[in-house]
N, C-alpha and C positions, 0 to 999 in steps of 0.2 A: 712580299712587303708592303705593308701598305703607305709608305711616306715615298716624301722625295727629298732625297738625301745634300743638303747642303756642304759646297766643296771649295777646294783652295779656288778653283777657276772661276766660281760664282755658277755652276750651272749645276743641276737634278738627274738625274736618277729615278723612275718612278715603276710602280708595279704596274703591269696592264692591266689589269682591272681597275684601274684608277689616272691609266690615262689621260684624259681630260681633264683628274680633280687638281686645283694646287695643293701644295703642301708648303713648307716651309721653306725660309728664305739662307740660301747660303751665305757664307765669312769667311771675310780671309784668317786666316791663322795667326794666330795672335802668338805677339813677340813671348807674353809670358803667358801658358795654361787659365789661370785663373782670370776670373773678373774680365775678361773678354775687353781691354779699355784699350787695347791694342793692336797692328798689325801692319802686315806686310802688302804692299800691294801687288795683285796679281789680274792677268788680264779675265778676259770675264763679256757674256750675253747682253746686253741690250738689246730695245722694244727696237721695233724697224722705225727709225728712224723718216719722220710725219709723217707717222699715224698717228691722229690724237686720240686713239682711245674711245670711238662709238661704242658703247654699250651694245650689247647682238641687240635689242627692240631700238631701233633710230630715234626711238620716238622720247627714250628716258635721258634723262638727265648727265653731265659727266662732272665727276667726280675732279677739283681738282686744288685743293689742300685738305691738310690734317689736321690741326693741334689737341698736342694733350698736353693741357699744361701744368700738370704737378709735378712732371717728369722737365719741365722746358724745351718738350719736341714739336715743335712745327716743322711742317713740311712741303712742298708742293706736291699734286699726286702725277707720277708718271702715269702710261698705262704700260701692263702688261700683258704679253702674249707668250704665244706656241712659240720658238725653234721650231725649223726641218724633220729635224730628228727627236721632238715628242719633249724636250727641256724647257720649261719654262724662259726666258726671259728675263731676267733679274734688273736692278738696278747698279751701276758699274762701282765696285768696292769699291777705285777713284775715287768716287764721291760717295762713303758711305753718309753724306747726310738727307741722300735723297731717297724718298719712299716712293713705293709704283700701289700703285692697286690692281687686282687680277680682272680685266677688262670682258673674259668669257664665263663668270659669274653675276651673281647681282649686284648693280648698282646700290651703292651705300644712300642707304633712307627708301627702298625698296624692299619687299617681301622678301625675306632667306639671308643667307649666313653671306657677307658682303668682307675679303677677303684684302688686309691693308701690309704689305709688307714694307721690313727696314733691316740694313745691314747693322749689326751688331757691334762691328770695328771695319775697316778698314784703312788702306794708305798712311798706317804710321797710326791712328785716331783712332776717338772713339764713332761711331754712326748713331743714325740718331734714334734705334730704339737700346740703344745701350743700355739706357736704365729700365725696359719699358718693367724689368720685373717687379720693384719698387712700385708698382700700379699697386691699388687696393680697393675693393668694395668699394664704390659710391663713386669713385672720381670721374670729371668730364672727359669724355671723347668728344672733340667738332669735326666735322667734315663739312667741305665749302663743295660747293656745285654752280656748276657753268650757271643755272639758271635764276642763279641767285638766296639760294637757298641756303641755308644752313644747318645739318641735320644733328644734334645734339642726342649722344651713347650714353652711358650711364657702367660702368666694369660692374657687372656681378660674378669673377670670379678670373684669377690668375695660376694659371699653369708651369708648373716645370718638369719636362715628359723625355723620358731619354726614347731615341727617333724611331728606336724599333717597336715602339709601342704608341708610337703614333694616334692620337684619337682620335682617327678619320669617320666618323659618322657623326660626334657631338662637334665636330667641326666643319665639317660639312652637308648633315645633314639637314633637311630642310628641317624650315622656321617658320609660322604664324604668322611669326611677325619678325619689321625689320631688323637686322643684328649684324654686330661687324665683329671681325677675327684680329687682332692683332701679331703679326707672327713675329719672329726670330733666333736666331743660332742662341744657345748657350750651356750652362755646363762646364767640362773640361776636353778639347782638343783633343781628337786623335789622329795623334799623326802617321799612322796606318793607315787607317781610310780617310782623311784628308779630310775630315769631316768633324760640326763640332761632335755631343754625342748626344747633347739636347735639343729639344727647344723650345722655346717661353712661351705661353699662347693669352694672347688674352683674349677675355670674354664680355662682350658688355650688348646691353640690350638700349633701345628709345625708354626713357624716365617717362609717364603715368603722363598722360594732359591737364594741366592746374586745374585743380575743382573738381577731380575724378578721386 
């Protein structure tokens, strides 16, 4: 199955074919199945303490924050790597307003699909991406980097898909230009699988330079 699964414990499992490919964010179990507005705290894995999150190329800048004005979402960005068991380290569900970027992928603003993850809920409250599904074509996303630049993206598509049909090629496939993906959980919560059934995926591209 070509998908990471968000779980109650904040960990993911992955197909061997995608062992080094990031996918969806895990979220806490909701008190109410619909809406994903609240959640119960759960143990979770976090990125390695003291790892500032240098990208694969040390010459590249490091993203520091993400801002999505339309839904009032603003967060610093912590680096997310892989745990020893091959699962991705995600922001703690006890800090649901914290977003993270996958440091083994492209840096936002560099060529390729950069990935930012956030919870839909956790610790009994909304997460940073609780309203991600409300975004629409043309909405702005900004990412600030440690070199002082602010990279602007424009939403081109918002999709909610069942996890068993996660569009890996579309999300992670090579792109000719810098692109951005924001990903969280969505849909109903499956108690048996301890996972949300869907993912909400926002696709964004850099707008054309002025005068073009």
